[in-house]
N, CA and C atoms as an extended XYZ file, in Angstrom:
540
Properties=species:S:1:pos:R:3:atomname:S:1:resname:S:1:resid:I:1 pbc="F F F"
N        42.629      -86.887       93.716 N   MET     1
C        41.740      -86.299       92.826 CA  MET     1
C        40.123      -86.441       93.771 C   MET     1
N        39.533      -85.102       92.534 N   LEU     2
C        38.550      -84.465       93.469 CA  LEU     2
C        37.012      -85.264       93.113 C   LEU     2
N        36.794      -85.907       93.906 N   ARG     3
C        35.712      -87.298       93.966 CA  ARG     3
C        33.952      -86.485       94.139 C   ARG     3
N        33.923      -84.987       94.623 N   SER     4
C        32.613      -84.456       95.257 CA  SER     4
C        32.742      -82.883       93.803 C   SER     4
N        31.381      -82.609       93.843 N   SER     5
C        31.252      -81.448       93.436 CA  SER     5
C        29.859      -80.765       94.089 C   SER     5
N        29.701      -79.493       93.889 N   PRO     6
C        28.325      -79.057       94.223 CA  PRO     6
C        27.037      -80.111       93.646 C   PRO     6
N        27.280      -80.022       92.400 N   ALA     7
C        26.128      -81.011       91.445 CA  ALA     7
C        26.192      -82.478       92.286 C   ALA     7
N        27.034      -83.229       92.915 N   ARG     8
C        26.882      -84.213       93.742 CA  ARG     8
C        26.464      -83.867       94.806 C   ARG     8
N        27.229      -83.138       95.335 N   ALA     9
C        26.880      -82.727       96.866 CA  ALA     9
C        25.296      -82.493       97.192 C   ALA     9
N        24.361      -82.244       96.270 N   LEU    10
C        22.741      -82.073       95.595 CA  LEU    10
C        22.316      -82.861       94.718 C   LEU    10
N        23.183      -84.164       94.829 N   ALA    11
C        22.699      -85.038       93.506 CA  ALA    11
C        21.225      -85.722       93.952 C   ALA    11
N        20.469      -86.060       93.071 N   ALA    12
C        19.757      -86.656       92.889 CA  ALA    12
C        20.043      -88.311       93.371 C   ALA    12
N        18.960      -88.925       94.463 N   GLY    13
C        18.741      -90.291       94.814 CA  GLY    13
C        19.324      -90.931       93.857 C   GLY    13
N        19.234      -92.971       94.037 N   PRO    14
C        19.255      -93.264       93.009 CA  PRO    14
C        18.969      -93.443       91.717 C   PRO    14
N        19.720      -93.443       90.794 N   GLY    15
C        18.839      -93.858       89.314 CA  GLY    15
C        17.627      -94.324       89.357 C   GLY    15
N        16.288      -94.025       88.974 N   ARG    16
C        15.361      -95.064       88.628 CA  ARG    16
C        14.843      -94.843       87.235 C   ARG    16
N        14.269      -96.048       86.490 N   LEU    17
C        14.302      -96.025       85.234 CA  LEU    17
C        12.407      -95.952       84.778 C   LEU    17
N        12.160      -95.039       85.291 N   ASN    18
C        10.106      -95.146       85.250 CA  ASN    18
C         9.732      -93.743       84.829 C   ASN    18
N         8.438      -93.612       84.964 N   ALA    19
C         7.932      -92.211       84.427 CA  ALA    19
C         7.836      -91.233       84.872 C   ALA    19
N         8.683      -91.736       86.846 N   ASP    20
C         8.735      -90.785       87.610 CA  ASP    20
C         9.805      -89.794       87.775 C   ASP    20
N        10.672      -90.747       87.208 N   THR    21
C        12.273      -90.321       87.274 CA  THR    21
C        12.353      -88.756       87.001 C   THR    21
N        11.962      -88.006       86.318 N   VAL    22
C        12.163      -86.458       86.198 CA  VAL    22
C        11.630      -85.787       87.887 C   VAL    22
N        10.064      -85.877       88.106 N   VAL    23
C         9.903      -85.419       89.194 CA  VAL    23
C        10.954      -86.115       90.555 C   VAL    23
N        11.425      -87.535       90.453 N   ASP    24
C        12.262      -87.939       91.566 CA  ASP    24
C        13.457      -86.968       91.372 C   ASP    24
N        13.827      -87.060       90.652 N   ALA    25
C        15.162      -86.356       90.343 CA  ALA    25
C        15.088      -84.848       90.902 C   ALA    25
N        13.949      -84.178       91.119 N   ALA    26
C        13.787      -82.781       91.157 CA  ALA    26
C        13.861      -82.917       92.740 C   ALA    26
N        12.990      -83.516       93.140 N   LEU    27
C        12.162      -83.698       94.389 CA  LEU    27
C        13.271      -84.462       95.764 C   LEU    27
N        14.046      -85.376       94.848 N   ASP    28
C        14.811      -86.057       96.064 CA  ASP    28
C        16.120      -85.865       95.969 C   ASP    28
N        16.532      -84.869       96.806 N   LEU    29
C        17.944      -84.207       96.797 CA  LEU    29
C        18.065      -84.169       98.087 C   LEU    29
N        19.772      -84.020       98.013 N   ILE    30
C        20.480      -84.010       99.285 CA  ILE    30
C        21.531      -83.156       99.764 C   ILE    30
N        21.821      -82.647      100.546 N   ALA    31
C        23.104      -81.784      100.500 CA  ALA    31
C        24.010      -82.024      101.610 C   ALA    31
N        25.502      -82.290      101.124 N   ARG    32
C        26.276      -83.209      101.776 CA  ARG    32
C        27.191      -81.670      102.453 C   ARG    32
N        27.820      -82.187      103.930 N   SER    33
C        28.689      -81.303      104.296 CA  SER    33
C        30.096      -81.438      103.874 C   SER    33
N        30.712      -80.517      104.433 N   GLY    34
C        32.348      -80.660      104.289 CA  GLY    34
C        32.898      -81.138      103.052 C   GLY    34
N        31.797      -80.746      101.870 N   LEU    35
C        32.556      -80.285      100.486 CA  LEU    35
C        33.426      -79.202      100.237 C   LEU    35
N        33.015      -78.042      100.718 N   VAL    36
C        33.888      -76.816      100.639 CA  VAL    36
C        35.048      -77.128      101.168 C   VAL    36
N        35.343      -77.591      102.318 N   GLU    37
C        36.524      -78.069      103.029 CA  GLU    37
C        37.538      -79.231      102.301 C   GLU    37
N        36.463      -80.192      102.071 N   HIS    38
C        37.140      -81.059      100.860 CA  HIS    38
C        38.147      -80.433       99.779 C   HIS    38
N        36.805      -79.747       99.085 N   LEU    39
C        37.906      -78.859       97.839 CA  LEU    39
C        39.078      -77.964       98.158 C   LEU    39
N        39.299      -77.090       99.412 N   LYS    40
C        39.970      -76.826       99.815 CA  LYS    40
C        41.374      -77.547      100.047 C   LYS    40
N        41.273      -78.409      100.552 N   GLN    41
C        42.631      -79.563      100.554 CA  GLN    41
C        42.596      -79.912       99.398 C   GLN    41
N        41.641      -80.555       99.053 N   GLU    42
C        42.386      -80.857       97.447 CA  GLU    42
C        42.912      -80.210       96.561 C   GLU    42
N        42.824      -78.797       96.069 N   LEU    43
C        43.204      -77.575       95.606 CA  LEU    43
C        44.446      -77.075       96.247 C   LEU    43
N        44.837      -77.435       97.340 N   CYS    44
C        45.802      -76.260       98.249 CA  CYS    44
C        47.151      -77.966       98.586 C   CYS    44
N        46.431      -79.436       98.450 N   HIS    45
C        47.636      -80.618       98.228 CA  HIS    45
C        48.693      -80.374       97.460 C   HIS    45
N        49.867      -80.433       97.809 N   PRO    46
C        51.008      -80.386       97.005 CA  PRO    46
C        51.063      -80.992       95.746 C   PRO    46
N        50.412      -82.538       95.506 N   GLN    47
C        50.651      -83.049       94.530 CA  GLN    47
C        49.344      -82.649       93.627 C   GLN    47
N        48.424      -81.687       94.020 N   TYR    48
C        47.604      -81.315       93.194 CA  TYR    48
C        48.194      -80.913       91.787 C   TYR    48
N        47.437      -81.386       90.749 N   VAL    49
C        47.552      -80.636       89.222 CA  VAL    49
C        46.400      -79.902       88.833 C   VAL    49
N        47.024      -78.519       88.793 N   CYS    50
C        45.714      -77.949       88.538 CA  CYS    50
C        44.982      -77.672       86.655 C   CYS    50
N        43.685      -78.155       87.188 N   ARG    51
C        42.988      -78.602       86.069 CA  ARG    51
C        41.786      -78.287       86.095 C   ARG    51
N        40.629      -78.605       84.755 N   PRO    52
C        39.704      -77.628       85.393 CA  PRO    52
C        38.252      -78.432       85.888 C   PRO    52
N        37.648      -78.062       86.583 N   ILE    53
C        36.768      -78.754       87.692 CA  ILE    53
C        35.293      -78.447       87.384 C   ILE    53
N        34.535      -79.346       87.028 N   ASN    54
C        33.181      -79.144       86.266 CA  ASN    54
C        32.330      -79.657       87.339 C   ASN    54
N        31.727      -78.176       87.834 N   LEU    55
C        30.502      -78.159       89.336 CA  LEU    55
C        29.404      -78.875       88.396 C   LEU    55
N        28.935      -79.071       87.435 N   SER    56
C        28.139      -79.811       87.166 CA  SER    56
C        28.002      -81.332       86.227 C   SER    56
N        27.425      -81.874       85.956 N   GLY    57
C        27.321      -82.990       85.317 CA  GLY    57
C        25.701      -83.823       84.628 C   GLY    57
N        25.675      -84.630       85.637 N   ASN    58
C        24.534      -85.351       85.364 CA  ASN    58
C        23.588      -84.539       86.335 C   ASN    58
N        23.890      -83.540       87.354 N   THR    59
C        23.008      -83.059       88.017 CA  THR    59
C        23.635      -81.053       88.125 C   THR    59
N        22.632      -80.681       88.051 N   ASP    60
C        22.767      -79.235       88.149 CA  ASP    60
C        23.152      -78.608       89.194 C   ASP    60
N        24.456      -77.398       89.555 N   CYS    61
C        24.782      -77.419       90.529 CA  CYS    61
C        24.272      -76.246       91.144 C   CYS    61
N        23.496      -75.734       90.448 N   TYR    62
C        22.283      -74.894       91.153 CA  TYR    62
C        20.849      -75.183       91.089 C   TYR    62
N        20.800      -76.417       91.744 N   GLN    63
C        19.539      -77.001       92.418 CA  GLN    63
C        19.054      -76.105       93.361 C   GLN    63
N        17.492      -75.854       93.467 N   PRO    64
C        16.796      -74.863       94.057 CA  PRO    64
C        17.379      -75.065       95.611 C   PRO    64
N        18.080      -76.344       96.365 N   LEU    65
C        19.021      -75.963       97.530 CA  LEU    65
C        20.030      -75.115       97.456 C   LEU    65
N        20.538      -74.655       96.565 N   GLU    66
C        21.815      -73.937       96.571 CA  GLU    66
C        21.254      -72.347       96.936 C   GLU    66
N        20.284      -72.173       96.666 N   ALA    67
C        19.695      -70.586       97.597 CA  ALA    67
C        19.956      -70.991       98.854 C   ALA    67
N        19.766      -72.036       99.522 N   SER    68
C        20.252      -71.643      101.170 CA  SER    68
C        21.494      -72.269      101.385 C   SER    68
N        21.948      -73.266      100.602 N   TYR    69
C        23.115      -73.992      101.104 CA  TYR    69
C        24.372      -73.447      100.584 C   TYR    69
N        24.236      -72.790       99.568 N   ARG    70
C        25.419      -71.695       98.814 CA  ARG    70
C        26.457      -72.708       98.606 C   ARG    70
N        26.747      -73.979       98.545 N   LEU    71
C        28.021      -74.577       97.906 CA  LEU    71
C        28.197      -74.382       96.955 C   LEU    71
N        27.654      -73.953       95.704 N   THR    72
C        28.233      -74.234       94.465 CA  THR    72
C        28.756      -72.482       94.647 C   THR    72
N        28.403      -71.562       95.130 N   ARG    73
C        29.021      -69.803       95.424 CA  ARG    73
C        30.308      -70.486       96.182 C   ARG    73
N        30.122      -70.974       97.305 N   ALA    74
C        31.760      -71.320       98.153 CA  ALA    74
C        32.504      -72.001       97.251 C   ALA    74
N        32.267      -72.742       96.682 N   CYS    75
C        33.228      -73.491       95.834 CA  CYS    75
C        33.883      -72.861       94.695 C   CYS    75
N        32.847      -71.884       93.863 N   LEU    76
C        33.413      -70.716       93.055 CA  LEU    76
C        34.475      -70.058       93.863 C   LEU    76
N        34.227      -69.675       95.193 N   GLU    77
C        35.109      -68.671       95.802 CA  GLU    77
C        36.585      -69.476       96.018 C   GLU    77
N        36.635      -70.626       96.415 N   VAL    78
C        37.748      -71.371       96.637 CA  VAL    78
C        38.204      -71.456       95.430 C   VAL    78
N        37.705      -71.545       94.385 N   CYS    79
C        38.495      -72.049       92.892 CA  CYS    79
C        38.729      -70.652       92.639 C   CYS    79
N        38.120      -69.809       92.573 N   ALA    80
C        39.012      -68.394       92.291 CA  ALA    80
C        40.048      -68.034       93.114 C   ALA    80
N        39.929      -68.186       94.533 N   ARG    81
C        41.658      -67.899       95.629 CA  ARG    81
C        42.680      -68.979       94.860 C   ARG    81
N        42.579      -70.204       94.391 N   TYR    82
C        43.135      -70.972       94.295 CA  TYR    82
C        43.452      -70.804       92.680 C   TYR    82
N        42.786      -69.840       91.982 N   ARG    83
C        42.976      -69.655       90.762 CA  ARG    83
C        42.712      -71.057       89.837 C   ARG    83
N        41.869      -71.811       90.179 N   ASN    84
C        41.517      -72.720       89.374 CA  ASN    84
C        40.406      -73.085       88.405 C   ASN    84
N        40.684      -73.381       87.051 N   PRO    85
C        39.518      -73.206       86.100 CA  PRO    85
C        38.148      -73.587       86.881 C   PRO    85
N        37.292      -73.684       86.301 N   VAL    86
C        35.587      -74.024       86.335 CA  VAL    86
C        35.035      -74.075       85.402 C   VAL    86
N        34.223      -75.450       85.387 N   GLY    87
C        33.279      -75.283       84.293 CA  GLY    87
C        31.942      -75.850       84.848 C   GLY    87
N        30.612      -74.883       84.194 N   VAL    88
C        29.376      -74.882       84.768 CA  VAL    88
C        28.491      -75.155       83.738 C   VAL    88
N        27.538      -76.129       83.982 N   ILE    89
C        26.155      -76.325       83.297 CA  ILE    89
C        25.137      -76.035       83.457 C   ILE    89
N        23.966      -75.223       83.407 N   THR    90
C        23.202      -75.354       84.418 CA  THR    90
C        21.727      -74.703       83.664 C   THR    90
N        20.880      -75.051       83.994 N   LYS    91
C        19.290      -74.620       83.529 CA  LYS    91
C        18.974      -73.204       84.433 C   LYS    91
N        19.238      -73.598       85.451 N   SER    92
C        18.955      -72.367       86.532 CA  SER    92
C        19.179      -71.231       86.240 C   SER    92
N        18.440      -69.806       86.823 N   ALA    93
C        18.572      -68.338       86.334 CA  ALA    93
C        19.334      -68.198       87.785 C   ALA    93
N        19.510      -68.954       88.935 N   LEU    94
C        20.175      -68.622       89.860 CA  LEU    94
C        21.978      -68.197       89.699 C   LEU    94
N        22.328      -68.684       88.867 N   ILE    95
C        23.489      -68.375       88.543 CA  ILE    95
C        23.990      -66.889       88.009 C   ILE    95
N        22.752      -66.314       87.622 N   GLU    96
C        23.509      -64.734       88.027 CA  GLU    96
C        23.637      -64.349       89.081 C   GLU    96
N        23.167      -64.731       90.254 N   ARG    97
C        23.571      -64.596       91.950 CA  ARG    97
C        25.708      -64.390       91.877 C   ARG    97
N        25.852      -65.365       90.935 N   ASP    98
C        27.135      -65.585       91.220 CA  ASP    98
C        28.069      -64.812       90.047 C   ASP    98
N        27.456      -63.975       89.485 N   ILE    99
C        28.208      -63.583       87.977 CA  ILE    99
C        29.701      -62.610       88.758 C   ILE    99
N        29.447      -62.105       89.822 N   ASP   100
C        31.142      -61.352       90.383 CA  ASP   100
C        31.820      -62.542       90.204 C   ASP   100
N        31.598      -63.760       91.088 N   LEU   101
C        32.441      -64.529       91.284 CA  LEU   101
C        32.728      -65.452       90.033 C   LEU   101
N        32.094      -65.805       88.730 N   LEU   102
C        32.357      -66.230       87.474 CA  LEU   102
C        33.274      -65.022       87.028 C   LEU   102
N        32.758      -63.839       87.034 N   LEU   103
C        33.953      -62.722       86.430 CA  LEU   103
C        35.223      -63.154       87.013 C   LEU   103
N        35.529      -63.185       88.423 N   GLU   104
C        36.626      -63.201       88.753 CA  GLU   104
C        37.325      -64.286       88.412 C   GLU   104
N        36.777      -65.782       88.253 N   LEU   105
C        37.493      -66.645       87.574 CA  LEU   105
C        38.117      -66.452       86.105 C   LEU   105
N        37.084      -65.960       85.580 N   GLN   106
C        37.403      -65.460       84.221 CA  GLN   106
C        38.918      -64.592       83.946 C   GLN   106
N        38.854      -63.655       85.213 N   ARG   107
C        39.926      -62.779       85.593 CA  ARG   107
C        41.312      -63.669       85.608 C   ARG   107
N        40.772      -65.071       86.803 N   VAL   108
C        42.581      -64.967       87.208 CA  VAL   108
C        42.666      -66.609       86.958 C   VAL   108
N        41.753      -67.020       86.355 N   ALA   109
C        42.114      -68.706       85.804 CA  ALA   109
C        41.124      -68.565       84.413 C   ALA   109
N        40.040      -69.507       84.273 N   ARG   110
C        39.343      -69.785       83.230 CA  ARG   110
C        37.902      -70.141       83.936 C   ARG   110
N        36.655      -69.916       82.910 N   VAL   111
C        35.293      -70.531       83.617 CA  VAL   111
C        34.903      -70.351       82.199 C   VAL   111
N        34.107      -71.557       82.036 N   GLY   112
C        33.207      -72.004       81.038 CA  GLY   112
C        31.640      -72.235       81.476 C   GLY   112
N        30.786      -71.144       81.379 N   VAL   113
C        29.346      -71.303       81.252 CA  VAL   113
C        28.461      -71.753       80.506 C   VAL   113
N        27.789      -72.675       80.666 N   SER   114
C        27.081      -73.205       79.823 CA  SER   114
C        25.422      -73.469       79.992 C   SER   114
N        24.397      -72.479       79.760 N   VAL   115
C        23.316      -72.993       79.663 CA  VAL   115
C        22.180      -73.936       78.833 C   VAL   115
N        21.624      -74.950       79.398 N   SER   116
C        20.773      -76.037       78.846 CA  SER   116
C        19.746      -75.399       78.715 C   SER   116
N        19.318      -75.603       77.157 N   ILE   117
C        17.831      -75.286       76.642 CA  ILE   117
C        17.642      -76.518       75.878 C   ILE   117
N        16.979      -77.428       75.965 N   PRO   118
C        16.553      -78.361       75.273 CA  PRO   118
C        15.448      -78.451       74.685 C   PRO   118
N        14.379      -78.011       75.051 N   PHE   119
C        13.065      -77.285       74.236 CA  PHE   119
C        12.793      -75.976       74.147 C   PHE   119
N        12.324      -75.513       73.004 N   PHE   120
C        11.673      -74.057       73.510 CA  PHE   120
C        10.114      -73.771       73.358 C   PHE   120
N         9.505      -74.710       73.050 N   ASP   121
C         7.851      -74.894       72.918 CA  ASP   121
C         7.725      -74.776       74.535 C   ASP   121
N         7.101      -73.764       75.146 N   GLU   122
C         7.177      -73.599       76.767 CA  GLU   122
C         6.314      -74.834       77.135 C   GLU   122
N         5.193      -75.142       76.417 N   ARG   123
C         4.139      -76.146       77.084 CA  ARG   123
C         5.088      -77.675       76.884 C   ARG   123
N         5.618      -77.745       76.196 N   LYS   124
C         6.349      -79.114       75.925 CA  LYS   124
C         7.476      -78.993       76.994 C   LYS   124
N         8.197      -77.905       77.130 N   ALA   125
C         9.034      -77.782       78.242 CA  ALA   125
C         8.820      -77.888       79.447 C   ALA   125
N         7.545      -77.503       79.692 N   ARG   126
C         6.842      -77.352       81.057 CA  ARG   126
C         6.724      -79.187       81.165 C   ARG   126
N         6.171      -79.894       80.715 N   LEU   127
C         5.589      -81.231       80.889 CA  LEU   127
C         7.356      -82.310       81.074 C   LEU   127
N         8.426      -81.776       80.353 N   ILE   128
C         9.528      -82.909       80.128 CA  ILE   128
C        10.148      -81.954       81.288 C   ILE   128
N        10.258      -80.918       81.950 N   GLU   129
C        11.368      -80.299       82.910 CA  GLU   129
C        10.510      -79.518       83.796 C   GLU   129
N         9.738      -79.861       84.403 N   PRO   130
C         8.364      -79.482       85.339 CA  PRO   130
C         9.083      -78.274       86.381 C   PRO   130
N        10.194      -78.045       86.496 N   PHE   131
C        10.750      -77.699       87.965 CA  PHE   131
C        11.595      -76.999       87.984 C   PHE   131
N        12.125      -76.504       86.693 N   VAL   132
C        13.207      -75.708       86.170 CA  VAL   132
C        12.686      -74.571       85.511 C   VAL   132
N        13.513      -73.321       84.959 N   PRO   133
C        13.176      -72.093       84.322 CA  PRO   133
C        12.440      -72.238       83.173 C   PRO   133
N        11.742      -71.620       82.670 N   SER   134
C        10.957      -71.591       81.179 CA  SER   134
C        12.512      -71.323       80.060 C   SER   134
N        12.282      -71.940       79.184 N   PRO   135
C        13.110      -71.255       77.679 CA  PRO   135
C        13.207      -70.365       77.731 C   PRO   135
N        12.596      -69.512       77.912 N   ALA   136
C        12.288      -67.651       77.598 CA  ALA   136
C        13.437      -67.414       78.862 C   ALA   136
N        13.046      -67.927       80.570 N   ARG   137
C        13.484      -66.896       81.150 CA  ARG   137
C        15.378      -67.759       81.053 C   ARG   137
N        15.362      -68.735       80.670 N   ARG   138
C        16.809      -69.717       80.325 CA  ARG   138
C        17.685      -68.338       79.504 C   ARG   138
N        16.743      -68.165       78.442 N   LEU   139
C        17.721      -67.087       77.229 CA  LEU   139
C        17.916      -65.518       77.871 C   LEU   139
N        16.953      -65.397       78.615 N   ARG   140
C        17.434      -64.222       79.458 CA  ARG   140
C        18.532      -64.242       80.282 C   ARG   140
N        18.810      -65.393       80.827 N   VAL   141
C        19.739      -65.638       81.330 CA  VAL   141
C        21.326      -65.610       80.831 C   VAL   141
N        21.112      -66.453       79.475 N   ILE   142
C        22.284      -66.325       78.682 CA  ILE   142
C        22.347      -64.837       78.156 C   ILE   142
N        21.381      -63.811       78.237 N   GLU   143
C        21.882      -62.856       77.564 CA  GLU   143
C        22.422      -61.875       78.694 C   GLU   143
N        22.104      -62.064       80.324 N   THR   144
C        22.511      -61.383       81.651 CA  THR   144
C        24.213      -61.892       81.476 C   THR   144
N        24.225      -63.058       81.160 N   LEU   145
C        25.725      -63.183       81.729 CA  LEU   145
C        26.388      -62.838       80.374 C   LEU   145
N        26.228      -62.923       79.314 N   ALA   146
C        26.601      -62.399       77.963 CA  ALA   146
C        27.011      -61.233       78.451 C   ALA   146
N        25.744      -60.343       78.594 N   LYS   147
C        26.232      -58.408       78.700 CA  LYS   147
C        27.090      -58.179       79.962 C   LYS   147
N        27.265      -59.242       81.164 N   ALA   148
C        27.920      -58.788       81.814 CA  ALA   148
C        29.321      -58.976       81.347 C   ALA   148
N        29.517      -60.082       80.647 N   GLY   149
C        31.157      -60.303       79.808 CA  GLY   149
C        31.557      -61.535       80.171 C   GLY   149
N        30.675      -62.604       80.296 N   LEU   150
C        31.558      -63.784       80.102 CA  LEU   150
C        30.975      -64.201       79.094 C   LEU   150
N        31.805      -65.417       78.697 N   ASP   151
C        31.760      -66.230       77.303 CA  ASP   151
C        30.191      -67.206       78.074 C   ASP   151
N        29.455      -67.569       77.284 N   VAL   152
C        28.235      -68.228       77.737 CA  VAL   152
C        28.150      -69.140       76.279 C   VAL   152
N        27.728      -70.390       76.691 N   GLY   153
C        27.256      -71.418       75.718 CA  GLY   153
C        25.993      -72.023       75.991 C   GLY   153
N        25.215      -72.798       75.074 N   VAL   154
C        24.409      -73.205       75.076 CA  VAL   154
C        24.383      -74.667       74.918 C   VAL   154
N        23.748      -75.760       75.638 N   ILE   155
C        23.738      -77.108       75.347 CA  ILE   155
C        22.461      -77.580       75.120 C   ILE   155
N        22.265      -77.942       74.082 N   SER   156
C        20.572      -78.392       73.747 CA  SER   156
C        20.678      -79.955       74.439 C   SER   156
N        20.778      -80.141       75.847 N   GLY   157
C        20.919      -81.240       76.176 CA  GLY   157
C        19.543      -81.724       76.661 C   GLY   157
N        19.733      -82.991       77.654 N   ALA   158
C        19.078      -83.819       77.581 CA  ALA   158
C        17.394      -84.016       76.551 C   ALA   158
N        18.294      -84.372       75.525 N   GLN   159
C        17.638      -84.637       74.564 CA  GLN   159
C        16.536      -85.988       74.466 C   GLN   159
N        15.365      -86.228       73.861 N   ILE   160
C        14.930      -87.317       73.781 CA  ILE   160
C        14.332      -87.941       72.899 C   ILE   160
N        13.509      -88.605       72.725 N   TYR   161
C        13.775      -89.438       71.106 CA  TYR   161
C        12.805      -88.991       70.221 C   TYR   161
N        11.637      -88.198       70.476 N   ILE   162
C        10.880      -87.204       69.871 CA  ILE   162
C        11.662      -85.777       69.498 C   ILE   162
N        13.087      -86.152       69.226 N   GLN   163
C        13.688      -85.120       68.995 CA  GLN   163
C        12.909      -84.165       67.816 C   GLN   163
N        12.643      -84.415       66.789 N   ARG   164
C        11.779      -84.108       65.702 CA  ARG   164
C        10.987      -82.912       66.068 C   ARG   164
N        10.430      -83.471       66.950 N   ASP   165
C         8.898      -82.711       67.708 CA  ASP   165
C        10.027      -81.500       68.647 C   ASP   165
N        10.790      -81.868       69.303 N   LEU   166
C        10.969      -80.935       70.293 CA  LEU   166
C        11.942      -80.334       70.270 C   LEU   166
N        12.965      -80.842       69.257 N   GLY   167
C        14.258      -80.149       69.741 CA  GLY   167
C        14.697      -78.889       68.515 C   GLY   167
N        16.424      -78.906       68.264 N   VAL   168
C        16.435      -77.889       67.494 CA  VAL   168
C        15.832      -77.322       66.330 C   VAL   168
N        15.352      -76.168       65.989 N   ASN   169
C        15.213      -75.886       64.562 CA  ASN   169
C        15.506      -74.317       64.080 C   ASN   169
N        15.222      -74.166       63.499 N   ASP   170
C        16.001      -72.450       62.709 CA  ASP   170
C        15.272      -71.607       63.865 C   ASP   170
N        14.470      -71.407       64.110 N   GLN   171
C        13.747      -70.568       65.281 CA  GLN   171
C        14.569      -70.664       66.264 C   GLN   171
N        14.748      -72.135       67.123 N   MET   172
C        16.070      -71.890       68.296 CA  MET   172
C        17.008      -71.328       67.856 C   MET   172
N        17.525      -71.545       66.809 N   ILE   173
C        18.726      -71.076       66.721 CA  ILE   173
C        18.718      -69.710       66.949 C   ILE   173
N        17.934      -69.297       65.814 N   GLU   174
C        17.609      -67.467       65.999 CA  GLU   174
C        17.690      -67.141       67.300 C   GLU   174
N        16.649      -67.461       68.047 N   TRP   175
C        16.425      -66.973       69.225 CA  TRP   175
C        17.825      -66.937       70.079 C   TRP   175
N        18.726      -68.253       70.219 N   ILE   176
C        20.082      -68.270       70.698 CA  ILE   176
C        20.844      -67.245       70.219 C   ILE   176
N        21.051      -67.002       68.915 N   VAL   177
C        22.076      -66.237       68.782 CA  VAL   177
C        21.585      -64.633       68.982 C   VAL   177
N        20.137      -64.379       68.785 N   SER   178
C        19.916      -62.948       69.548 CA  SER   178
C        20.224      -62.575       70.811 C   SER   178
N        20.156      -63.896       71.892 N   ALA   179
C        20.302      -63.529       73.022 CA  ALA   179
C        22.028      -63.386       73.509 C   ALA   179
N        22.766      -64.053       72.514 N   LEU   180
C        24.205      -63.723       72.951 CA  LEU   180
C        24.572      -62.521       72.394 C   LEU   180
């Protein structure tokens, strides 16, 4: 069973429940070597059963470190070579760099791409998610992916208890639909 992913390889440090958790998660990242080789070994193992691999989960696989380490891109290349389906959830515009591989995966296997946009108010979004692209930039990512021919979804993730003030509303749904 595959136990690593780009998201885990670029995973945030140990969970801490305090006011600095968002900042800690954004700044306390590590990159693990050997991930791509491990993925290759798993996918070519005689007993491996082809099933979708989610490259994101608790941690976005397109963290800023991905720009230099390119672990997610390398994993997408391996999955395309072995025709293994992939799922990606991201907040990052860096996914646009990999449109070519995502289209190849869509052609040879399956690929699911979702962009997380939990807040649409720019000021509030910046307070809650200070180190990620703005909601407007994420809408442009959705538009770019859709125009390239990828099926793209939207996740209103990372909800917090003041949902009534920050969450989904009619204007947000209109913006999402127009981006698609």
